[in-house]
N, C-alpha and C positions, 0 to 999 in steps of 0.2 A: 659211317653216316650217322648223322645226328640232328636232331630238331631243336636243341636248345638254343636259346638266345646266346649271342656272344659272350655276354657277362658270366653265364652259367658254364659255357664250354671252357672258358679260362679257369674258373673256379675248380672244375672237375679234372683240369688237364686233358681234355680232349679237343682243344682247339688245334688248328691245322699246325701253328708253330711248335706247339708242346709235341705232337704226334711225329712231326717231321724230325725233331730232334732224337727221336727214338728210331726211326727208320725213315730215311729221307725219300724213298720212292714210294710212299703211301699216297693213294689217292684219297682225299678226305672229302666227304660230300656233306654239305650243311644245307638243310631246307629250313628256313625260317620265315616269319611273316613278312619282315622288311629288309633282309639281307644282312650282311656282315659289317656293315659300315653306315655312316649316316645317323641323324639324330634320333632316328627312330628304330635304330638296330635292336635295342634292348627291351622294345615294347613288346607286350603279348599280343597274339594275333590269333584268330581262327578263320575257318573258311568264310564265314559270313562276314567278317570284318574286311577280309580282301576283296570280297565281292561288292562291297559298299565303295571302298577306295577306288577300284578299278573303273566304275562307271557303269557295269552291266546292270546293277540291280536299278539304276535310273533308267535304264532302258527295256526293263521287264516288266511286264504288266499292262493293263488296259490303260487308255489314255487319260481318263479321269480317276483312275484308281491309284493306289499307293505303289510306291516301289516294291518289287518281289525279288526274293532270293531265287535263283534257280534251282530246280527240283532235285539236284544233287550235288554233292560237294565238290563244284566244279574246280575250284582254286587248288583244293587238296589234290584232285586228280591230275590237273594240269602240271603243278608243280612235281609232283612224282614222275610223269613223263619226261618233264625237261630235265630233271636229275638223272633219269636212265639214259637219255640220249647223250648228255654231257659225259656221264661216266664211260660210255662205250667210247666216245672220241678221246677221252683222257687215257683209256687203256690202250688203245691203238697208238697214241703218241708215246706212252712209256714202253712199249713194246720196241719201238724204234729208237727212242732216245735214253730210256732209264730214267727219266725224270718223273717225280711225283707231283701231283697237281692238287689245287685246292678248288672245289667246285661250289660256287655260292648261288642257290637258287632261292627267289623269295616268292611266297604266294601272291603277293600284291603285284609283283612284275608279270609273273606268268599269267594272272588273270587279266591283267592290262593287256598283254600281247593278244590274248584272246579276242579283245574288242578291237583288234587292229582295222578291220574294215571300217568301222564306225569313226575311229580316231582318225585316219587318213582321210577320209571325205570330210571331216570338220576341218581338218588342217588345209585342204585344198580350197574349200568353199566358204569357211567361216560361218557356216550353218550348223547351228547346235541340234543333233538329232533329238527327237523326242520319243518319249514312250507312246506306243501306239497299239499294243496288243498283237505286234507282229504283223501289222497291216500297212506298213509303210515302205515295203521293199522297192527297189527301182523297177522290179518286174511287175507289170500289171496283167493278170491277178496272181498273187502269191500268198496264200493263207489258208486259215481253217474254215470250213463251213459245216452246216448242220445238214443232216439228210432226215428222211422220215424217221429214223431210229437213232443212228450213232453218228457222231461227228467224224469229219474226214478232212484231209488236206488236199490241196490242188494248186498245182504250179503250171501255169501257162506261160512258159518261158522264152516263147519266140513266136514268130508270126505263123509258122507252120502248125504249131501245136496250137495255137489260138483258132485256126481254121479248123482242125482235127477235132477239137473239144466241140465247136457248135455243129459240127457235122454229127457227131456222135450223139448229141442230145436232140438231134433232129430240127436244128435251126440254122441251117448253113447259110441262109441270108443275113443272119446276124454278123457273121464274120465278113461278110463283104461290103459291110457299110464303110463308106469312105473316111467318115471321121473316126473310124477305130481300127484302121488298117495298119497303124504303127504302134508299138509300144508306147512311144511318147504322147500320142493323141489318146491311147487308153488310159494312161496315168492321169490326163486331165478330167477323165469321166469316170474315175475308178468308182465312186460311190454308186452311180447309176448300174454299173456294170456288175458289182458285187451284188445289189439288189436283185437284178435279173438272174443271176447265177443260182443265189440263193432260194428263189422261188422255184426254179426248176429242181434243184437237188432235193428239196422237202417233199417233192411227190414221189419218191420211191426210196427204199431202204439203202443203206451204205453197200451191202453186198452187190446189189444190182449196179450200182455205179463203179464200183471197183471192177467189176467184170468188165463192163462196158468200156471204161477208160483203159484198162489193159489191152484190150482188144484193138482199141483206136490209138495206143501208143501216146497217151496223155499222162503225164506224170500226177499220180495220185496215190493215196494211201491212208490206212485208218490212223486212229490216235489210239494206241494201245495203252491199257493198263499193264502194269509190271506182270501179273499173272498171265496175261495175254502175250507177252513178251517172250517169256520162258517156254510157252508152248507153241511158238512159230516154227512150223514144219521146216522151213528153210533153214533158219538159225541153227535149230537143233541137227538137221543134217549136215550142216557146214562145221559142225563141232564148236560151236561159240559156247555151248553149255556142256559141262562134263563134270565127273567127279573123280577124285582120287583117295586112294586107300590111306588111312592113317590109323594110328594106334587107338584113337577115339572112335573109329568108324570111318565111313565114306564122307568125304567133305565136298560138297557141291562148289563148283568154281565157274567162273566166266572168263573165257578167253579174252585175248588181246584184238581178236579180229582180224589176225594176220595169217597169211598162208604162203608158205615157202615151199617151192617145188611140189605144190599141190597138196600140202599137208598143213592143217591147222595148228596153231601153236598149242602147246599142252605142257604144263610144268612136270618135269620128271620127278620132282620130290615134292612131297607135302611141305607146308609151312612149318619152320623148326618151332619147338617149344621154347619158351623164354630161357636164353643161354644155351640153347642146343648146340651151338657151334664154338662155344667159348675156348674150350681146350683146344681144338683143331686150329683156331685162330692163333692162339698164344703159342702153341708148339711150331706150326709150320709157318706162320709170318713173323713172329717175334722171337722165335728161337728158345722158348723158355722150356726148362726140363720138367719133370715130375715134382721134383722136391720143390721148386719155386712156386709152380702152379699149387701145389698142396699148402705151401705157406700162405698165399694169397687167399686161398679159401678158407684157412683156418682163422685169418683176420677178417672174413666176410667182406674181403674186397671184390670178390667174384662169388 
């Protein structure tokens, strides 16, 4: 796997064609900013640049504010996931056919795919989505609110939830208003509804509302800081956070959030040190002997 641009891959002899000449069934994975071809292929790129190209930054932030980067390297993470999925597919095919494959993943394209719901909506309607501080969902109401102490999220995703919400806050008559009995009607009066909900939620602390809405089966949640996330009892209990032993000590890890046969994913081996598997790969994959490897090392090639 490489993250060098095509020009550097060829210069170092680690491009797919050069590697296939040595071992034809190799699966060569390339993760770059713009992909292996096209006029931008050799341009440098980072997560920030990919987020700008994709359109996601233009839709992130308050309506009157500046575009914002997502609070995590989303393009890097998504491209890595895409590379992993594609590699699994390539391995399965190689097991059946014996063929090698070249996997070409682009940060910009992975990030653009992330924006699919907004892109498809635009292609169908011609209406360009605008930055709104995440307050313009097709669902009314679906956003963050302040409470008496800490902010929270609230999603009134269908008519039944709408009714349960107003019953939970002691205003069942609000839900029965005929001009608010469908999502389409509520969208037309979103600002007024949001104002009324905000006035109610600011009367009590978040903990009160979360308990109330959990009991009423109304989707709601906290807006956690990172330190609160890692202390979340349910996430800890489900094995999302764990540590593995390493020669440097215990390494904290974050799982993939996958459970197979009731077990959370957990890496069996710690991350290798730089070059930790070099000899293993050269011997088992390329068939090199100790003398050849020693020669490469003496010439500082490895």
